[in-house]
MDAnalysis code that builds the backbone (N, CA, C; Angstrom):
import MDAnalysis as mda
import numpy as np

u = mda.Universe.empty(360, n_residues=120, atom_resindex=np.repeat(np.arange(120), 3), trajectory=True)
u.add_TopologyAttr("name", ["N", "CA", "C"] * 120)
u.add_TopologyAttr("resid", np.arange(1, 121))
u.add_TopologyAttr("resname", ["CYS", "TYR", "LEU", "GLU", "ILE", "PRO", "TYR", "ASP", "LEU", "GLN", "THR", "ALA", "GLU", "VAL", "ASP", "ALA", "PRO", "ASP", "ALA", "PRO", "LEU", "TYR", "LEU", "GLY", "ARG", "PRO", "SER", "ALA", "THR", "PRO", "ARG", "LEU", "GLN", "ASP", "ALA", "VAL", "ALA", "SER", "VAL", "ALA", "LYS", "LEU", "ILE", "GLU", "GLN", "ALA", "LYS", "THR", "ARG", "SER", "VAL", "VAL", "VAL", "GLY", "HIS", "LEU", "ALA", "GLN", "ARG", "GLU", "GLY", "GLN", "LEU", "ASP", "THR", "LEU", "LEU", "GLY", "LEU", "ILE", "LYS", "THR", "LEU", "GLY", "ALA", "VAL", "CYS", "ALA", "THR", "THR", "PHE", "SER", "CYS", "LYS", "HIS", "GLY", "THR", "PHE", "GLU", "ASP", "LEU", "ASP", "HIS", "SER", "VAL", "GLY", "ILE", "TYR", "SER", "GLY", "LEU", "MET", "SER", "ARG", "ALA", "SER", "ALA", "LYS", "ASP", "ALA", "VAL", "GLU", "GLY", "ALA", "ASP", "VAL", "VAL", "ILE", "THR", "ALA"])
u.atoms.positions = np.array([
    [-68.646, -6.512, -51.350],
    [-68.795, -6.786, -49.848],
    [-67.963, -7.998, -49.536],
    [-67.426, -7.919, -48.434],
    [-66.429, -9.028, -47.739],
    [-66.918, -9.304, -46.503],
    [-67.279, -10.744, -46.025],
    [-67.500, -10.967, -44.511],
    [-66.685, -12.023, -44.339],
    [-65.791, -11.579, -43.107],
    [-64.890, -12.537, -42.570],
    [-65.584, -13.430, -41.489],
    [-65.481, -14.891, -41.931],
    [-65.947, -15.911, -40.800],
    [-64.926, -16.822, -40.374],
    [-64.780, -17.002, -39.176],
    [-63.833, -17.808, -38.502],
    [-63.892, -19.241, -39.331],
    [-62.757, -19.719, -39.456],
    [-62.620, -21.084, -40.137],
    [-63.283, -22.030, -39.423],
    [-63.413, -22.210, -38.135],
    [-64.261, -23.240, -37.406],
    [-65.491, -23.444, -37.591],
    [-66.191, -21.981, -38.068],
    [-67.533, -21.700, -38.395],
    [-67.716, -22.099, -39.972],
    [-66.740, -21.896, -40.608],
    [-66.961, -22.337, -42.150],
    [-67.094, -23.635, -42.045],
    [-66.150, -24.394, -41.252],
    [-66.448, -26.029, -41.489],
    [-67.389, -26.636, -40.753],
    [-68.073, -25.884, -39.829],
    [-68.841, -26.712, -38.967],
    [-70.093, -27.180, -39.768],
    [-70.502, -28.431, -39.343],
    [-71.940, -28.990, -39.948],
    [-72.866, -28.528, -39.037],
    [-73.812, -28.324, -40.115],
    [-75.132, -27.510, -39.324],
    [-76.532, -28.317, -40.119],
    [-77.633, -28.345, -39.716],
    [-78.679, -29.183, -40.124],
    [-79.185, -28.090, -41.309],
    [-79.550, -28.487, -42.237],
    [-80.259, -27.746, -43.433],
    [-81.479, -27.336, -42.976],
    [-81.745, -25.859, -43.531],
    [-83.064, -25.346, -43.010],
    [-84.103, -25.712, -43.558],
    [-85.402, -25.659, -43.009],
    [-86.654, -26.334, -43.482],
    [-87.006, -25.404, -44.598],
    [-86.899, -23.959, -44.626],
    [-87.429, -23.186, -45.485],
    [-86.169, -21.957, -46.084],
    [-86.456, -21.324, -47.057],
    [-85.258, -20.299, -47.583],
    [-85.053, -19.140, -46.272],
    [-83.910, -18.902, -46.165],
    [-83.479, -17.901, -45.082],
    [-84.213, -16.533, -45.483],
    [-84.738, -15.913, -44.636],
    [-85.247, -14.431, -44.770],
    [-84.031, -13.569, -44.446],
    [-83.703, -12.639, -45.510],
    [-82.629, -11.990, -45.223],
    [-82.800, -10.356, -45.127],
    [-84.083, -10.334, -44.749],
    [-84.391, -8.750, -44.637],
    [-84.605, -7.963, -46.254],
    [-85.180, -6.879, -45.934],
    [-85.245, -6.059, -47.210],
    [-84.199, -5.434, -47.541],
    [-83.854, -5.174, -48.858],
    [-82.747, -4.180, -49.016],
    [-82.835, -3.041, -48.542],
    [-81.617, -2.181, -48.692],
    [-81.686, -0.636, -48.070],
    [-82.599, -0.029, -49.084],
    [-83.273, 0.980, -48.519],
    [-83.851, 2.133, -49.593],
    [-82.932, 3.035, -49.697],
    [-83.032, 3.832, -50.679],
    [-82.079, 4.755, -51.161],
    [-82.082, 6.179, -50.002],
    [-83.301, 6.243, -49.691],
    [-83.189, 7.512, -48.716],
    [-82.431, 7.106, -47.138],
    [-82.614, 5.955, -46.858],
    [-81.720, 5.330, -45.676],
    [-80.377, 5.413, -46.218],
    [-80.035, 4.894, -47.209],
    [-78.750, 4.548, -47.357],
    [-78.171, 6.064, -47.451],
    [-78.737, 6.948, -48.206],
    [-78.192, 8.496, -48.006],
    [-78.120, 9.169, -46.888],
    [-78.996, 8.771, -46.092],
    [-78.882, 9.295, -44.596],
    [-77.757, 8.599, -43.782],
    [-77.367, 7.438, -44.041],
    [-76.322, 6.651, -43.263],
    [-75.219, 7.431, -44.107],
    [-74.687, 7.471, -45.211],
    [-73.770, 8.215, -45.742],
    [-73.372, 9.315, -45.038],
    [-74.485, 10.264, -44.977],
    [-74.350, 11.692, -44.357],
    [-74.138, 11.613, -43.349],
    [-74.647, 10.655, -42.270],
    [-74.159, 10.489, -41.072],
    [-72.603, 10.268, -40.743],
    [-72.382, 9.284, -41.591],
    [-70.868, 8.877, -41.697],
    [-69.804, 10.218, -41.956],
    [-70.206, 10.695, -43.176],
    [-69.606, 12.030, -43.477],
    [-69.727, 13.090, -42.327],
    [-70.692, 13.380, -41.665],
    [-70.545, 14.224, -40.442],
    [-69.700, 13.764, -39.359],
    [-69.803, 12.551, -38.966],
    [-68.833, 12.037, -38.026],
    [-67.360, 12.295, -38.640],
    [-66.994, 11.875, -39.593],
    [-65.575, 12.043, -40.044],
    [-65.032, 13.532, -39.949],
    [-66.039, 14.356, -40.618],
    [-65.801, 15.679, -40.656],
    [-65.530, 16.378, -39.232],
    [-66.295, 15.961, -38.075],
    [-66.318, 16.504, -36.882],
    [-65.149, 15.903, -35.929],
    [-64.773, 14.942, -36.560],
    [-63.595, 14.122, -35.724],
    [-62.413, 15.146, -35.647],
    [-61.633, 15.282, -34.599],
    [-60.464, 15.916, -34.546],
    [-59.249, 15.092, -34.799],
    [-59.347, 13.663, -34.538],
    [-58.373, 12.892, -34.944],
    [-58.975, 11.729, -35.791],
    [-58.303, 11.171, -36.819],
    [-58.726, 10.335, -37.792],
    [-57.765, 9.119, -37.918],
    [-58.163, 7.734, -38.081],
    [-57.052, 6.960, -38.593],
    [-57.747, 6.087, -39.574],
    [-56.751, 5.575, -40.341],
    [-57.353, 4.627, -41.370],
    [-56.397, 3.535, -41.495],
    [-57.087, 2.286, -41.301],
    [-56.183, 0.911, -41.345],
    [-56.568, 0.263, -42.539],
    [-55.449, 0.042, -43.289],
    [-55.586, -0.537, -44.590],
    [-55.356, -2.025, -44.660],
    [-56.402, -2.836, -45.250],
    [-56.284, -4.327, -45.087],
    [-56.252, -4.911, -46.359],
    [-55.664, -6.183, -46.450],
    [-55.507, -6.769, -47.687],
    [-56.783, -6.748, -48.864],
    [-58.009, -6.278, -48.308],
    [-59.168, -6.239, -49.423],
    [-58.932, -4.882, -50.052],
    [-58.218, -3.803, -49.635],
    [-58.249, -2.638, -50.368],
    [-57.099, -2.901, -51.597],
    [-56.122, -3.625, -51.406],
    [-55.434, -4.054, -52.286],
    [-55.944, -4.815, -53.453],
    [-56.599, -6.090, -52.907],
    [-57.471, -6.955, -53.630],
    [-58.325, -6.290, -54.532],
    [-59.117, -5.223, -54.028],
    [-60.127, -4.596, -54.664],
    [-59.559, -3.423, -55.642],
    [-58.369, -3.064, -55.696],
    [-57.881, -2.140, -56.381],
    [-57.992, -0.928, -56.142],
    [-58.296, -0.835, -54.761],
    [-58.590, 0.680, -54.075],
    [-57.410, 1.308, -53.270],
    [-55.987, 1.040, -53.705],
    [-54.879, 1.775, -53.050],
    [-54.919, 3.104, -53.175],
    [-54.972, 3.445, -54.506],
    [-54.760, 4.657, -54.674],
    [-55.749, 5.603, -54.210],
    [-57.079, 5.057, -54.137],
    [-58.139, 5.926, -53.597],
    [-58.036, 6.023, -51.985],
    [-57.659, 5.010, -51.500],
    [-57.345, 5.083, -50.074],
    [-56.415, 6.075, -49.634],
    [-55.300, 6.071, -50.565],
    [-54.185, 6.918, -50.446],
    [-54.603, 8.599, -50.523],
    [-55.520, 8.619, -51.476],
    [-56.306, 9.773, -51.619],
    [-56.963, 10.448, -50.375],
    [-57.663, 9.427, -49.887],
    [-58.467, 9.577, -48.590],
    [-57.569, 10.034, -47.311],
    [-56.476, 9.103, -47.382],
    [-55.574, 9.418, -46.124],
    [-55.124, 11.081, -46.121],
    [-54.610, 11.186, -47.370],
    [-53.870, 12.639, -47.613],
    [-55.091, 13.703, -47.396],
    [-56.102, 13.508, -47.848],
    [-57.442, 14.543, -47.994],
    [-57.608, 14.691, -46.315],
    [-57.871, 13.650, -45.512],
    [-58.102, 13.716, -44.401],
    [-57.184, 14.167, -43.349],
    [-55.868, 14.074, -43.922],
    [-54.850, 14.015, -42.890],
    [-54.472, 13.057, -41.850],
    [-55.200, 11.925, -42.124],
    [-55.362, 10.742, -41.049],
    [-54.103, 10.071, -40.915],
    [-53.857, 9.476, -39.863],
    [-52.962, 8.611, -39.244],
    [-53.217, 7.196, -40.126],
    [-52.127, 6.715, -40.722],
    [-52.332, 5.638, -41.353],
    [-51.602, 4.133, -40.694],
    [-52.202, 3.258, -40.896],
    [-51.674, 1.839, -40.336],
    [-52.110, 0.675, -41.399],
    [-51.297, -0.228, -41.459],
    [-51.667, -1.358, -42.275],
    [-51.592, -2.493, -41.522],
    [-52.451, -3.543, -41.818],
    [-52.542, -4.785, -41.448],
    [-51.376, -5.625, -41.958],
    [-50.972, -6.712, -41.113],
    [-49.729, -7.484, -41.616],
    [-49.841, -7.845, -43.176],
    [-51.120, -8.170, -43.440],
    [-51.336, -8.980, -44.733],
    [-51.502, -7.732, -45.938],
    [-51.510, -6.457, -45.264],
    [-51.159, -5.482, -46.405],
    [-50.228, -4.603, -46.216],
    [-49.134, -5.271, -45.551],
    [-47.860, -4.143, -45.489],
    [-47.351, -3.947, -46.764],
    [-47.346, -2.663, -46.966],
    [-47.288, -1.900, -48.356],
    [-46.555, -0.649, -48.399],
    [-45.348, -0.483, -49.081],
    [-44.537, 0.572, -48.932],
    [-45.373, 2.136, -49.268],
    [-46.397, 1.744, -49.973],
    [-47.093, 2.855, -50.460],
    [-47.686, 3.741, -49.210],
    [-48.059, 2.913, -48.312],
    [-48.535, 3.435, -46.982],
    [-47.688, 3.848, -46.030],
    [-46.509, 2.845, -45.813],
    [-45.497, 3.056, -44.803],
    [-44.544, 4.416, -45.101],
    [-44.588, 4.922, -46.485],
    [-43.838, 5.926, -46.665],
    [-44.606, 7.246, -46.277],
    [-45.868, 7.255, -45.827],
    [-46.524, 8.376, -45.639],
    [-46.173, 8.912, -44.152],
    [-46.138, 10.427, -44.226],
    [-45.638, 10.945, -43.280],
    [-46.390, 10.577, -41.883],
    [-47.520, 10.309, -41.902],
    [-48.530, 9.998, -40.681],
    [-48.719, 8.484, -40.567],
    [-48.037, 7.744, -41.111],
    [-47.701, 6.204, -41.002],
    [-47.370, 5.769, -39.630],
    [-48.102, 4.693, -39.036],
    [-47.595, 4.454, -37.722],
    [-47.292, 2.912, -37.967],
    [-47.078, 2.539, -39.138],
    [-46.592, 0.803, -39.382],
    [-47.978, -0.016, -39.242],
    [-47.595, -1.197, -38.905],
    [-48.458, -2.367, -38.669],
    [-49.377, -2.213, -37.559],
    [-50.549, -2.416, -37.725],
    [-51.688, -2.418, -36.713],
    [-52.106, -4.062, -36.568],
    [-52.025, -4.496, -35.484],
    [-52.592, -5.734, -34.932],
    [-53.254, -5.767, -33.471],
    [-53.943, -5.099, -33.231],
    [-54.385, -4.984, -31.849],
    [-53.433, -5.134, -30.733],
    [-53.679, -5.983, -29.770],
    [-52.553, -6.064, -28.752],
    [-51.173, -6.276, -29.291],
    [-51.077, -6.722, -30.577],
    [-49.757, -7.270, -30.830],
    [-48.802, -6.138, -31.446],
    [-49.651, -4.837, -31.559],
    [-49.059, -3.737, -32.219],
    [-48.096, -3.145, -31.133],
    [-47.129, -2.381, -31.855],
    [-46.404, -1.394, -31.069],
    [-47.329, -0.618, -30.281],
    [-46.803, 0.056, -29.334],
    [-47.653, 0.957, -28.365],
    [-48.114, 2.118, -29.282],
    [-46.990, 2.820, -29.877],
    [-47.414, 3.909, -30.710],
    [-48.379, 3.618, -31.840],
    [-48.191, 2.489, -32.220],
    [-49.426, 2.107, -33.426],
    [-50.728, 1.907, -32.928],
    [-50.939, 1.186, -31.867],
    [-51.816, 0.869, -31.190],
    [-52.523, 2.252, -30.577],
    [-51.803, 3.145, -30.039],
    [-52.446, 4.240, -29.339],
    [-53.045, 5.318, -30.592],
    [-52.278, 5.357, -31.337],
    [-52.417, 6.086, -32.769],
    [-53.973, 5.664, -33.428],
    [-54.047, 4.464, -33.556],
    [-55.336, 3.998, -34.074],
    [-56.386, 4.012, -33.036],
    [-56.041, 3.461, -32.016],
    [-57.258, 3.360, -30.953],
    [-57.607, 4.555, -30.137],
    [-56.806, 5.504, -30.341],
    [-57.018, 6.757, -29.825],
    [-57.758, 7.893, -30.640],
    [-57.930, 7.695, -31.881],
    [-58.631, 8.279, -32.692],
    [-60.021, 8.534, -32.672],
    [-60.599, 9.780, -32.778],
    [-61.942, 9.964, -32.708],
    [-62.675, 9.053, -33.621],
    [-62.113, 8.748, -34.846],
    [-62.713, 7.866, -35.790],
    [-61.752, 7.038, -36.476],
    [-61.986, 5.681, -36.606],
    [-61.043, 4.844, -37.170],
    [-62.044, 4.328, -38.484],
    [-61.253, 4.268, -39.464],
    [-61.998, 3.977, -40.750],
    [-61.046, 2.634, -41.168],
    [-61.560, 1.336, -41.457],
    [-60.996, 0.243, -41.708],
    [-61.318, -0.071, -43.134],
    [-60.304, -0.288, -44.003],
    [-60.687, -0.535, -45.279],
    [-59.789, -1.955, -45.926],
])
């Protein structure tokens, strides 16, 4: 699991809590299975799909897994600047680097116009 927190929040000084933080209860297996089934259905029913590959995929050693997913889905593929990687840029459906408003129009349209966007 990876959580991105802006640097200004990481370094902000705050008062210590008076008691342990309640983080809720862990997911129950049936709810997790329902969530996975819902996501699979969304992906299956989508007419267009895109995958945005970021640096965590490389850090976690999941590049080959994502490559297989992209090929299986026939998805448009984009990378973030921090994961610019020849493996993905050489794909037929590659649109290059995606950086939101800073993206080329073709990359922005392909990613943001997809029925389903998977970020990894």
